[in-house]
C-alpha positions in Angstrom: 0.0 0.0 0.0 1.0 3.6 -0.5 0.4 6.7 1.7 -0.1 9.8 -0.4 1.1 13.1 1.0 -1.0 16.3 0.5 1.7 17.7 -1.8 0.6 15.0 -4.3 -3.1 15.5 -3.7 -3.0 19.3 -4.2 -1.2 18.8 -7.5 -3.6 16.1 -8.6 -6.7 18.2 -7.9 -5.1 21.2 -9.6 -4.7 19.1 -12.7 -0.9 19.1 -12.6 0.3 16.2 -14.7 3.5 14.3 -14.7 5.2 12.1 -12.2 4.5 11.7 -9.3 1.0 13.2 -9.7 0.1 10.7 -12.5 0.6 7.8 -10.1 -2.5 8.8 -8.1 -5.3 7.2 -10.1 -7.9 6.1 -7.4 -9.1 7.3 -4.1 -7.0 5.6 -1.5 -8.1 4.4 2.0 -7.4 6.5 5.1 -4.9 5.3 7.8 -4.5 6.2 11.5 -1.7 6.3 14.0 -2.0 3.2 16.2 -0.2 4.1 19.4 -2.0 7.3 20.5 0.2 9.6 22.4 3.2 7.4 21.8 2.9 7.9 18.1 3.2 11.6 18.5 6.2 11.1 20.8 7.8 9.0 18.1 7.2 11.7 15.6 8.9 14.2 17.9 11.8 11.8 18.4 12.1 11.6 14.6 12.4 15.4 14.5 15.1 15.3 17.1 17.0 12.6 15.3 16.9 14.6 12.1 18.1 17.8 13.9 21.0 15.8 15.5 22.0 14.9 11.9 21.8 18.5 10.8 18.5 18.3 9.1 15.6 20.6 9.9 12.2 19.4 9.0 10.0 22.4 8.2 6.6 20.9 8.9 5.3 19.1 12.0 2.6 17.6 9.8 5.2 15.9 7.6 6.5 14.2 10.7 3.0 12.9 11.6 2.5 11.7 8.0 5.9 10.0 8.1 5.0 8.3 11.4 1.7 7.2 9.9 3.5 5.6 7.0 5.9 3.8 9.3 3.3 2.5 11.7 1.1 1.2 8.8 4.1 -0.2 6.9 3.2 1.9 3.8 5.3 3.4 1.1 5.0 7.2 1.0 4.2 8.9 -2.3 5.3 12.5 -2.0 6.6 15.6 -3.7 8.4 17.1 -0.7 12.1 17.2 0.1 11.4 16.9 3.9 10.5 13.2 3.4 13.7 12.6 1.4 15.6 14.1 4.3 13.7 12.1 6.9 14.4 8.9 5.1 18.1 9.5 5.2 18.0 9.4 9.0 15.0 7.1 9.6 15.4 3.9 7.5 11.9 2.7 8.5 10.3 5.4 6.2 9.9 3.8 2.8 9.5 6.3 -0.1 7.6 5.3 -3.2 9.8 5.9 -6.2 
C-alpha cells in the first residue's frame, strides 16, 4: 500500500500532470496512527533525530505523516524534500519511487 502526501493530492486536484502526480489514479483508504500519544512522541523523536543529523524538518505535519506511513508499513508517495531528508535518517520510512 501507499500513503499519499497532501503535496501530491494538491497537485492532482489542480490538474498538474507528470510524475509523481500521475501515479494517483484512485481514491485511497485512510490510515490512522496506532499508538495514541506514543505515536506523537515517536514523531517528535524523529524530528530530534533529524536535527542531530543537521536536518531541519519544516513541517510538524510531515513528521506525523511519516510516522503514519511507518506504523502502517506503507510506502509514502510525495513531492516534498522533507521526506527525502527524513528517510536518510529514519530507514523505516519507505519512499515510493
